[in-house]
Backbone as CSV, one residue per row, in Angstrom:
resi,resn,N_x,N_y,N_z,CA_x,CA_y,CA_z,C_x,C_y,C_z
1,MET,164.210,21.854,-15.710,162.735,21.161,-15.912,162.434,21.383,-17.366
2,GLU,162.960,22.423,-18.119,162.538,22.446,-19.475,163.287,21.269,-20.209
3,MET,164.385,20.901,-19.862,165.188,19.797,-20.433,164.278,18.448,-20.297
4,LEU,163.744,18.306,-19.103,162.969,17.223,-18.834,161.796,17.078,-19.559
5,ALA,161.043,18.191,-19.703,159.905,18.418,-20.667,160.143,18.098,-22.052
6,ALA,161.266,18.500,-22.508,161.851,18.441,-23.931,162.017,16.986,-24.273
7,THR,162.321,16.037,-23.269,162.588,14.845,-23.504,161.251,13.954,-23.630
8,GLY,160.058,14.567,-23.319,158.852,13.833,-23.524,158.160,13.389,-22.187
9,LEU,158.953,13.675,-21.104,158.458,13.240,-19.673,157.254,14.126,-19.418
10,PRO,156.035,13.725,-18.880,154.938,14.491,-18.608,155.233,15.434,-17.329
11,VAL,156.062,16.371,-17.440,156.097,17.421,-16.506,155.403,18.577,-16.632
12,GLU,154.667,18.878,-15.494,153.784,20.087,-15.399,154.119,20.983,-14.249
13,GLY,153.915,22.308,-14.336,154.237,23.222,-13.274,154.818,24.567,-13.759
14,GLU,155.100,25.318,-12.884,155.777,26.651,-12.987,156.798,26.879,-12.164
15,ARG,157.798,27.779,-12.568,158.914,27.986,-11.775,158.392,28.986,-10.590
16,GLY,158.991,28.659,-9.507,158.454,29.351,-8.290,157.292,28.633,-7.592
17,LEU,156.447,27.973,-8.313,155.277,27.165,-7.731,155.471,25.753,-7.595
18,GLY,156.216,25.048,-8.381,156.555,23.752,-8.266,156.306,22.817,-9.500
19,TYR,156.614,21.531,-9.509,156.504,20.866,-10.618,156.113,19.359,-10.043
20,ILE,155.314,18.750,-11.116,155.064,17.440,-10.698,155.107,16.483,-12.142
21,LEU,155.392,15.277,-11.877,155.493,14.283,-13.092,154.161,13.647,-13.252
22,ARG,153.411,13.727,-14.300,151.951,13.083,-14.456,152.332,11.585,-14.935
23,SER,151.567,10.613,-14.433,151.641,9.385,-15.124,150.866,9.226,-16.176
24,PRO,151.043,8.189,-17.160,152.106,7.357,-16.926,153.486,7.753,-17.368
25,LEU,154.398,7.367,-16.533,155.967,7.691,-16.721,156.562,6.494,-17.329
26,MET,156.892,6.728,-18.491,157.575,5.685,-19.301,158.987,6.132,-19.538
27,LEU,160.083,5.477,-19.109,161.409,5.721,-19.190,161.952,4.896,-20.372
28,PRO,162.737,5.536,-21.372,163.167,4.619,-22.436,164.110,3.572,-21.944
29,PRO,164.338,2.379,-22.539,165.156,1.371,-22.212,166.632,1.791,-22.285
30,THR,167.351,1.302,-21.369,168.906,1.731,-21.238,169.508,0.584,-22.050
31,MET,170.185,0.865,-22.973,170.926,-0.182,-23.844,172.319,0.002,-23.383
32,LEU,172.975,-1.055,-22.971,174.563,-0.869,-22.619,175.102,-1.914,-23.663
33,THR,176.348,-1.614,-24.011,177.218,-2.469,-24.755,177.797,-3.530,-23.884
34,PRO,178.198,-4.595,-24.195,178.796,-5.756,-23.376,179.953,-5.056,-22.673
35,GLU,180.756,-4.090,-23.314,181.820,-3.482,-22.776,181.425,-2.650,-21.605
36,GLU,180.455,-1.855,-21.795,179.903,-0.855,-20.888,179.587,-1.600,-19.556
37,LEU,178.729,-2.733,-19.848,178.194,-3.427,-18.761,179.399,-4.063,-18.020
38,GLU,180.425,-4.588,-18.546,181.446,-5.149,-18.037,182.278,-4.013,-17.125
39,ALA,182.403,-2.940,-17.680,182.992,-1.671,-17.098,182.221,-1.187,-15.838
40,LEU,180.920,-1.293,-15.940,179.846,-0.926,-14.824,180.000,-1.845,-13.587
41,VAL,180.117,-3.271,-14.033,180.119,-4.237,-13.033,181.562,-4.367,-12.285
42,GLU,182.616,-4.132,-13.059,183.966,-4.311,-12.442,184.033,-2.981,-11.592
43,GLY,183.520,-1.799,-11.979,183.626,-0.571,-11.079,182.769,-0.749,-9.803
44,LEU,181.429,-1.291,-9.978,180.689,-1.536,-8.819,181.377,-2.571,-7.826
45,ARG,182.057,-3.653,-8.399,182.794,-4.579,-7.515,183.994,-4.004,-6.928
46,HIS,184.643,-3.190,-7.569,185.826,-2.473,-6.927,185.307,-1.647,-5.903
47,VAL,184.228,-0.855,-5.977,183.767,0.098,-5.009,183.136,-0.671,-3.746
48,GLY,182.672,-1.848,-4.156,181.920,-2.705,-3.192,182.785,-3.499,-2.273
49,GLN,184.081,-3.315,-2.439,184.984,-4.066,-1.464,184.918,-3.424,-0.132
50,GLU,185.017,-4.424,0.788,184.984,-4.086,2.320,186.050,-2.878,2.627
51,GLY,185.518,-1.981,3.461,186.518,-0.941,3.915,186.262,0.343,3.040
52,ASN,185.459,0.262,1.966,185.131,1.541,1.156,183.775,2.093,1.920
53,PRO,183.759,3.295,2.142,182.606,3.797,2.717,181.445,3.753,1.816
54,LYS,181.649,3.519,0.637,180.332,3.354,-0.253,180.164,1.820,-0.904
55,ALA,180.785,1.012,-0.165,180.554,-0.461,-0.464,179.326,-0.901,-0.396
56,ARG,178.554,-0.522,0.741,177.071,-1.039,0.762,176.289,-0.655,-0.498
57,ALA,176.516,0.759,-0.812,175.587,1.341,-2.030,175.972,0.659,-3.292
58,ALA,177.349,0.468,-3.406,177.752,-0.168,-4.596,177.247,-1.652,-4.798
59,ARG,177.325,-2.422,-3.642,176.711,-3.831,-3.820,175.156,-3.741,-4.014
60,SER,174.435,-2.912,-3.428,173.080,-2.706,-3.592,172.876,-2.401,-4.971
61,LEU,173.561,-1.468,-5.557,173.334,-0.988,-7.148,173.639,-2.105,-7.946
62,LEU,174.647,-3.088,-7.751,175.107,-4.131,-8.504,173.880,-5.054,-8.515
63,TYR,173.224,-5.382,-7.360,172.072,-6.262,-7.087,171.068,-5.715,-8.112
64,LYS,170.687,-4.356,-8.055,169.722,-3.783,-8.848,169.975,-3.987,-10.371
65,VAL,171.108,-3.790,-10.840,171.545,-3.949,-12.224,171.308,-5.403,-12.518
66,ALA,171.863,-6.397,-11.680,171.647,-7.727,-12.092,170.061,-8.148,-12.231
67,THR,169.401,-7.597,-11.401,167.958,-7.866,-11.402,167.243,-7.297,-12.759
68,LEU,167.754,-5.904,-13.028,167.138,-5.362,-14.173,167.569,-6.044,-15.467
69,LEU,168.730,-6.588,-15.494,169.283,-7.267,-16.608,169.673,-8.668,-16.435
70,PRO,168.660,-9.506,-16.265,168.828,-10.887,-15.881,169.696,-11.806,-16.944
71,GLN,169.496,-11.341,-18.226,170.203,-11.950,-19.267,171.588,-11.838,-19.322
72,SER,172.141,-10.853,-18.523,173.570,-10.623,-18.386,174.328,-11.548,-17.759
73,GLY,173.681,-12.275,-16.930,174.311,-13.292,-16.123,175.347,-12.788,-14.954
74,ILE,174.969,-11.644,-14.501,175.755,-10.964,-13.499,175.889,-11.800,-12.168
75,ASP,176.978,-12.161,-11.600,177.024,-12.758,-10.286,177.112,-11.849,-9.208
76,THR,176.088,-11.829,-8.457,176.135,-10.675,-7.301,176.881,-11.343,-6.005
77,ASP,177.193,-12.597,-6.108,177.767,-13.199,-4.930,179.329,-12.872,-4.991
78,GLY,179.901,-12.698,-6.135,181.339,-12.578,-6.196,181.777,-11.444,-6.728
């Protein structure tokens, strides 16, 4: 929890009592290089193939990434 607080996230609480995140919660933008994005999409498509027990989760995550990065032109159908 100390690491989270050190990043600037509004974490309050005490060990043994509990913690909460105060709003507004602003996360820094994630910047991916074109090569990183390509590797992520390729990996998700590989895991998303039929027969893989995590296929549904991988396809869902690919859709989320495509939605968050519309400028990337990720095709979620193929």
